[in-house]
N, C-alpha and C positions, 0 to 999 in steps of 0.2 A: 656778403658772407662773413667778412672780417668783423664788421660791426656786431653781428649776431654772436660771434664767438667771444668778442670782448665783453658784451653784455652778460653772457653766460659765465664768464670768469669772475664777475663781481657778485654773482647771485648766491654763492655759498661754497660748501665743500664739494668733493668729487661726485658724491651721489646727487647733490642738488644740481650740479651742472649737467650730470647725465639725465636727470629727470627733465630739466628744462629743454635739453636737446631733443629728447624723445617727444616731448609735448609740442615742440616747434616743428618737428619733422614727422608728424603722425602718419602721413601717407606712405612715406618711405618705410617706416617701422611696420605698418600693416602689410605692405608689399613683401618685405623680407619674411615676416612671420607666415604669410600666406604661402610663399615658396617652400619654407621649411616644413609647414604642416602638410602641404600637398606631397612633398617628397617623402616624408616619414609616414604620412597617412596612407600612402600606397602600400606600405609594408604592414601597417597596423592590423588590418583584418585577419592576417594569418598568425597573429601572435600566439593564440592558444594551441594551434596545431603545429607551430614551428618549434616552440620551446621544448626543453628537455623534460622528461617525465620522471627521472630517477635522481641519482646523485646522493642518496642518503647513506653515506659510508664514510668511514674514517680513513683518509688516504694514508697508505703506508702501513696499515694495521695488518695483523696476522691473517684475519679473515679475508681481507682484500687480496692478499698474496695467494691464499688458497683458491679464491675464485679465478684469479688469473692463471694459475697452474691448471685448474680444471678445464679452462677454455683452451689452453695450449695443448694439453696432453691427454685429455679424457673426453674428447668428442663434445666439448661444451657442456658437460654435465655439471654445471656450476649452480650457484644460487640464483643466477639469472635465467636458467633453463625454464622452459614452459612445461608445466605438468597438466595434462588433460585427463581428468578423472571421468571414468565411465562406470556406471552402476546399473544393475538390473535386479529387480526383486525376484524375477522368475528364471532368468538365464544366467549361466556362468560365463566367465571370461572366455573360455575355450569354445563356447557355442557359436554356431555360424552367424547368428544375428549380431553378437558383440564383435566377432572377428571382422565382420563387414564394416562396422563402425571404426574399428582400429585401422583398417585399410583406408577408409575415407579420411580419417584424421591424418594419416601419413601422407596421403595425396595432397591434402590441404597445405601441408608444410613444404612439399616438394616444389622446387623452383624458386624458393625464397632463400637467397644466400645468407640471410641473417640467422638461419637455423643450421646447426651442424647435423650430426647423426640423430635419427629418430629411433628410440628404443621402445619396443612394444612391452606390455606388462610382463614382468618376470616373477616366476614362483618364488616365494620366500622373501621377496624384496618389494615388489610393487603390485602384488595381488593379495587381496584380503584372505584370511584363513578360510572363510566360507566360499571363496571363489567367485563371489558376485560383484566384486569391485576391483577394477584394475586401473593402472596409471600409465599413460604413454608419456615418455619424456622426450621433448624436442630440445636438443642441446643448443646452447647460446653460441653464436659465431659473430657477435657484434657487441658493442658497448651496452652497458645497462640502459642507457637512454634509448638506443636503437631497438633494444629488446622490448621496451615498453611500447614503442611505436609499432613494432611487429605485432604485439598482442592487440593493439588498437585496430590494426588492419585485418586480423584474422578471427577475433573473438566472436563476431556476429556469425560468421560461417561455421565456426566450431559449435557454438551453442545451438545452431540450426540443425545440427546432426542428431539432436535428441529426437527420439521417436521409436515406435515399435517396442515400447517398454524399456528402452535404454535412455538413461539420463547422461548428458555430456556437459562437463563444466571445465573451462580452462582455469587453472589456479597456479599458485607459486608467486614468488616475489614480484616478477614482472607483471603478472596479471593483477596482483594486488594494487600496484601503483597505477596501472591502466584504469581499473575500476574506480579507485579512490580519486584520481585526478579528474575523472569525468564528473563524479558526484560533487567534488569540491568546486569545480568550475561552474557547474549548474547552480550550486548554492550561492556562489559569489555573485553571479550575474543577477539572480533573483534579488539578492540583498541590495545590490547597487541600484537596480531599477526601483526598488521600494524606497531607497533612501533619497533619491533625487527630488521627488515632490515634497517630501518632508523638509529637506534642506532648503528648497526654494521658499517654502512657507516661513521658515525661521528667518531667512534672509529678508523677506518682505517686512516681517515684524520688527527685525532689528534695525533696518534702514528706513522703513516707512516710505520707501520709494521703489517703484518697479525698475527703473533704470539702474539705480545704485545697486539694487539686489541682483541684477543680472550680471554685473561686472565680475563678481567672484566666480560665477559659473563659467563665464567666458575664459577667465584665467585657468580654471580647473580643466575645462575641455582641451585647451591648448596644451596644458601639461600632460594630460592623459594620452592624447593622440601622439605627441612627440615622444613620450617615454615608451609607448607601445611600439612605435616604429623603431626607436633606438634599440630596444631590447631584441627585436627581430634581427636587426643588422649586427648587433653585438654577438648574437647567437651563431652567426656565421664564423666568428673568430674563436669563440669558446662556448661550450654548452651552458645555457642559462636555464635554470629551473622554471617551469611553468608557474610555480608558486611566486616567483619574482614579480610577475605581472599582477597576480592576485593582491599582493601587498602594495604594489605600486599604485594600483587603482584606488585602494583605500587611502593611502597617504596623499596622493595627488588631490583627491577630493577634500580631505580634511585640512591639509596644510594650505592648499590653494585658497580655500575659503578663509582660513585663519589670516593669511597674509593680506588678502584683498580687503577683508574687514578692517584691519588695522590701517591700511593705506587709505581706503576710501573714506573712512570716518575722519581721519586727520585732514584729508583734502577738503572735505566739506567744511570743516572748521576753518581752514586757511582761506577758503574762498569767501567765507563770511566776513573776512577782514580786508580783502583786497579784490579789486576788479580785474587784476592782471592774472589770467589763468596760468601762464607759465611760471610766474612767481609763486603762485599757490602750489603748483606741482613741485617746484624747487624746494619750498619750505617743507612740504610733506615728505619728500625723499631725504631731506637733510635731517629729519627727526625720526618719523616712523620708518622711513626707508632703512636707516641705520639699524634700527631694532630688528627689522625683518631680515636683513642680511646677516646680522649676528645670530639671530635665531636659526636661520637656515644653516649657518656654519656649525652651530651646536648640534643640530640634528645630524648633519653629515659626519661630524667627528664621532658622535655616539655610535652611529651605525658602522663607521669604518673599523671600530674595534672588533666587530663580528667577523671581519675578514681574517682574523687570526685563526679561527676554527678551521681545521683541515677537513672540512666536509663540503663538497661542491654545492649541494642544495642549499645549505645554510649560508654559504658565502654569496651565492648568486641571488638569494632572497634579499640580502643586504644591498647588493649591487642594484637590484631592481628599484628598491625604495630610493637609494641615493640618486639614481638617474632621474627618477620622477621629481625629487626635490630640486635637483639642478635645473631641470626644465621649468618647474614652477617658479623658482627664484629668478631665472632668466626672464620669464614672462612678467614677473612682478616688477622688475627694475627697467623693463623696456616696453613691453606691450601695454601694461596697465597705465604707466604715465602717459603714453601716447593716447590711449583711450580717454583718459581724464582731460588731457589737453584738447582733444577734439570735442569733447562734450562740454567742458566748462560748466556754466551754471545749469545746463540741461541734465547734469548728473542727478538733480533733484526732481526731474520730470516724473510725472505719474505718482506724485507724493500723496500719501494717505493723509486725512485730516489731522490726525494726532502728530504727524511727523513735523508739521510746521512749528510745533512747540518744542521740538528736540534741539538740544545744544550739545556740543562735544563734551562740555563739562557737565556731567550728570548730577543734578541736585540730590537725587536719591543716594548715589554712591558717595557723594560728598558728606551727606548726613551719616551714612554708614561709617565713613572714615572718622567722623567726629566721635561717634559712639565708641569705636575701637580705641581712639586716642584717649578718651576719658576713662575707659574701663579695660585697660590692656590685659591685666593678669587673669581675670575670669575667662576671657576668651582664649588666651594663650593656653591655660590649663585645660579647658574643655577641648580645644582642637588637638592638643597633644594626647589627651586621654583617648580620644576617638581613634587617632592614627596609630598610637602604640597598641591599643586594644585590638585593632584590626590586623596589625602587623605580627602580633605574637603567634598566631597559628602557623606562620611561615616556618617556624622552628621544626614543625613536624611534617614539612612538605616532602613528598616522595615523587620521584620522577622515573619514567621509563619510556622506552620507545612505544609508539602506538600499537595496539593489538588489532586483531581482525575486526573488532567492533567499530573501527573508524569507518568501515564501509557499510552501506545499507544492507539489511538482512536479506534482500532479494537480489543482491549483486551475485553474478555467477561465481566470482572468486570466493565469496564467503560460503556459498552453498557447497562448492567443491571442497573447501577447507573443512567444513563441519562434517561432510560426508566421509572424508578421509579419517577424521578423528573417530567417528563412530565405528568404522570398519577396521581400521588398522591401529588404533590407539591414540591417546591424547597428544603424544609427541610426534606422531607420524608426519604432520605437515611441516615440521621444523627439524628435519634430520641434520645432524652435525656431520660435516665432511672432514675426513682426516686424510691428508696426503703425506706419504712418508717414503723413503727409499725402500726398495724391495727387500733388502737384506734385514730390515728391522720390522717387516710386516707382521711376523708371528708375534714378536714381543709387543708390538703396538696393539694388535688385535686382543691379545690376552689381557693387557692392562686396561684397555678400553672396556672390555666385557665385564671387568670387575669394578669399574669405577662407580662411585655412588651416583644414583639417579639415571643410569643408562639401562634402558630396557632390553636393547638388542643391538648387536653389531653385525653388519653384513660381511660376507667374505670379501677379501681383498680383490680388487679389480685392477689388473696390470694396465699401464698406459700402452696404447697401441702404436706408439712412435719410437719404442726402444729407449726411452729416456731413463728407464730403471726406476720409475716411480710407481706406486700403487695407491689406490684410493679405497677407503672404507667408509661406510655410512654408520653413524651411531645414533640410534633413535632414543631420545630422552623419554623419561617416564611422565613428564609433565607437559602442559601446553607451552608452546614457545614463548608466550608472554607472561608466564608464571614467574613471580619474583624469585623462585628457587632456581630458575634457569641460570642466573648469573653464577651461583655457587657451583652448580653442576659443571658449567663450562670451565671455571677456574680450577676445580678439582681435576677435571679431565686433562687440562693442559699441564697441570703440575705432575700428574702421574705418568704421562706418556714420555717416550724417549725424546731427547732434546731436538732431534732432527724432524720430528713429527709436527706438522702444522694442522691446527683445527680451524675450520671455517664453517660455511653454511649460513643461511639467512638469519637464524637466531644469533649466531656469533657476530655477524656484521652489525646487527642492531645493538648488541651489547658492547662491542668495540666502539661504535659511534657514541653510545651513551657515556662510556668511560672517557672518551676524548672531550665530550661536552662538559662533563663534570670537572675534568682536569683544567679546562680553559676558562671555566666560569669565574674563578677568583681573579685570574689575569684580566679578563675582559671587564669585570666590574671595576677593578682598580684603574685600568686605563681610561675607562669612561669617566669615572669620578675625577681623576687628575686632569684630563683634558677639558672636562666641563668646567672645573674650577678655573683653569687657566684662561679659558675663553671669557668667562664672566669677569675675571680679574682684568683682562685686557679691555673689555667693554666698559666696565664700571670704574676702573682705576681705584678700587676700594677693596682691600683684602678681606675685611671682616664680613661685609655683606655678600661678597663672592663666596666665602666659605659657608656662611649661613644659608645662602640661596641653594648651594649644592647639597647641603645637609638636609634641608626640608624636602628637596626633590627626591633624595634617597629615601626619606621617611614615607613619602606618599607612594613611592614605588614598592616598598616593603608592604605597605598596607594593601595595595592592589593584589600582591601575591598571597597575602594572608586570606583575602576574600576568595581568591582562586582555589586555595587549598580547601576551604570550607565547602565550596560548590562542587568542584570537579574531583576532589579526592574523597571527601566525606559524604558527598551526595546531597547536601542541603539544597533544596529547591530543584533537584533533578527532575522530579515529576512535573513541576510547572514548566520547566524548560525543555522537557521531552527528550531526555537522554538517560542512558544507563551508565553510572559512574564506573570508570576503570579501576578506581582505587589509587590513582596516581595522576600527575600532570604529564602531558606529553613531553618527552625528554628534551626537545629543542626549545621548549617554552622559556625556561629561566634565562638562557643565554640571549635568545632573540627578543623575547618580550621585555627583558630588562633594558636592552638598548632602545627599544621602541618607546617604552613608557618613560624612561629617563629623558629621551629626546623631546617627547611631548611636554613633560614637566618643565624642562629647561626652556622650552618654547614660551610658555606662559611666564616663567620667571623673567626672561629677557624683556617681554612686553611690559610687565609691571615695573620692574626695576629701572628700565630705560626711561620710562615716563616719569618715575619718581626722581631719577637723576637729572632729567631735564629741568624739572621745577626746582630742584636743589641748586643747580648751577645758576638759575636766575635769582632765587630768593636768598640763598644761603641759610634757609630756615628749615630744619628737619620736619617741623609740624606741617608746613606748607607742602614740602616734598611728599610726605606721607599721605596727607588728605587729598591734595590735588593729583598725585600720582594715581590714587584709587579712583578719584572722580573722573579723570580723563581716560583711564584704561579699563575700569571695572565693567562698563557696559559692553565693551568690545570683547573682553575676556569671557564674560558671561554668555554672550551670543555665540562666540567661537566655540566655547565648550558645549553649548547646546547643540550646535551643528555636529561636532565630533561625536558626542554621545549618541545622537540620532543615527549617524553613519555607522558607528561601531555596533550599537545595539541591534541594528537590523540583521547583523550576522548571527545574532543569538537565535534567529529563526531558522538557521541552516540545519539541514538534516545531519551531515557529517559532523563529527565531534570537533576536529581541529578548528574549522572556521567558527564554530560556536565558542570554543575556548578563547580564540583570538578576539572575537567581538565583545564578549562579556568582560574579559580581563582588561582590554584597552578601554572599554566604555566605563567600567568601574574606576579605572585609574584616572581618567579625565574628570569624572564626576567628583572624586575625592580631591583631586588636585585643584580644580577650579573653585569648588565651593568651600573647602576647608583650608587649603594651603594658600592659594593666591588671594582669596577674598577675606581671609581671617588671619591665618598664622603669619604669613610674610608681612602684611601691613603692621601687625602687632610687633613683629621683630624690629621693623623700622622705627616704630614708636619707642620701644624700649632701648634701642641702641643710640637713638638721637644722632648727634653729629658724628659719633664714632662709626656709624654705618658707612659714612662717606669719607672717613679719614684715610689718608694714604701717606706713607713716609716719603720724604723728599727724594731719596735715592730710587724708590720704586717709580715715582712719577717721571724721573729722568730716563729710566730704562724702557718704560712702556710707551707705545705710540700714543699721541694725543688724540683722544676721541671725545668730542663734545656732542651732547644731544640737544642743547638749546640752540635756537635759530635766531 
């Protein structure tokens, strides 16, 4: 054992020694991973039913305070309460047939302690003027996440009460998230199933070997299973949004294949120069392994900035992706080297005829590098013109929280929502709730009634627990997702007495949007600074680290410009099968910026790490520029093809948010790989020459020594 350890010590740096150790102890590594996957895999199947369904709120905001007060003092009549809409074209609410349904709805909620008091339809408040529509309100006696689960448990029974000319639809914020999460989950699963065969086909074409093509999928499955089980266990400690798993699935697939492509391609090259499998693995991990670890660190750093946003759903989406990246990275530096060590030359088994002519240094990308080297300015100007032209529309980008249109037209919550609007007015589904001390109830009611954009204010309802508080409902004149809603809320809050608090579902959405808007500049700054620092540490060269960060920012802006043209302006909406909302979903800029920038920096690290490796060997910027592209271009192209295929499958989704996510990320990868990594960044290396890799002596002393040559 001592001899083996001594041999490993002479084989290279820490990652080289780790790779050699994993390759030499493959059975132990497989055994440990098997235990981990069995343990976490046992929890994985329950991931979509265990995780939280809500969390779209700005913690500490005025609207969240109102919801908490409503649950404490007003029988749970908060934004999380479940509203059951009943309508009959022939019978009125006070008729026996409708009253029988009211009783059945009440019975359905009885015995479930997640519901507080059940309030039957009230004249002048929850009964339409013609008397044919009424709303039963089941108060919330649990967290927003538990209320979504409660709707999951009861909505089938509630909708089954429809009959004898009476329609029954559960609606409200909790029902909205219940229906949307289901539609979103179904769409994500369909997209994932569609993307797997496409991914495998691209892998076979890229590697030309069935065995080599299977290794990225092995890595991805391990990352997916481990992250799914990890999220279920983490959910026992703190609520994790079900969206976390949706994004984790996507990133585990995309990044797992990215990392495996880079490692396996480099291993096959190393194996062609030595018969010692362990040394080939060591060389691979000492070069490509460093790039992968630095890339993973960049992704984690970018996503960690999202944790600043005080919104549980947004934070836990970032946590889900970060957990998936951690497991994929762990598998990349342990499981993959062990598999490569066990396979050795068999990694090329099942090779297709053309694959025997493949070399790690691609002649095609070398010729492309020569073209860019000989004609840098035309390509630089063309690439910048495309990116800037696509980025300009971002200046007119509008954002808002999703409207009811994010759920399918046949979803019960949307049918109930639209029914309430037809019968009680456009703003009826989004009543604003006002909580104020009883002594200021009259003043509050008078000022609310005269506020701009308020159609009606209900009489003050005193709290039943002697707290001295009252609640009023203010019905806006416009749909809750109308862009005028923000002005109405701001004016109402400004006019009411200081002690009056305004909440309700529309206010929660607007408060969350405000928090997202406030934190966006902070998050962008943090991501850019940390991304630059990581590139600086990795490359030891301030100029190329700054330029690499800048071009990543440019490609990110271009992706958002395309998103504005598609989702706000509606270009291509008919082809993609959606009705534009006139804005991008509010969490998009914060979250997608982190995701797109992470992916962009992923490719930046791959290209620049390879170029730095050749510069360290040759000290020639031309060699670094051309050989960096020749050795990484095919991998970047193949990895981008996989990512684009994975992301664009989500464009087929029915719900709008997965469609937004797939198209925005797919366009971002397409622009980044084709224009930035394969044109603009190589041209930047050509134009900066030795200056790209220059570093002041004092900086080299401060930074840790990282070399990419082996």
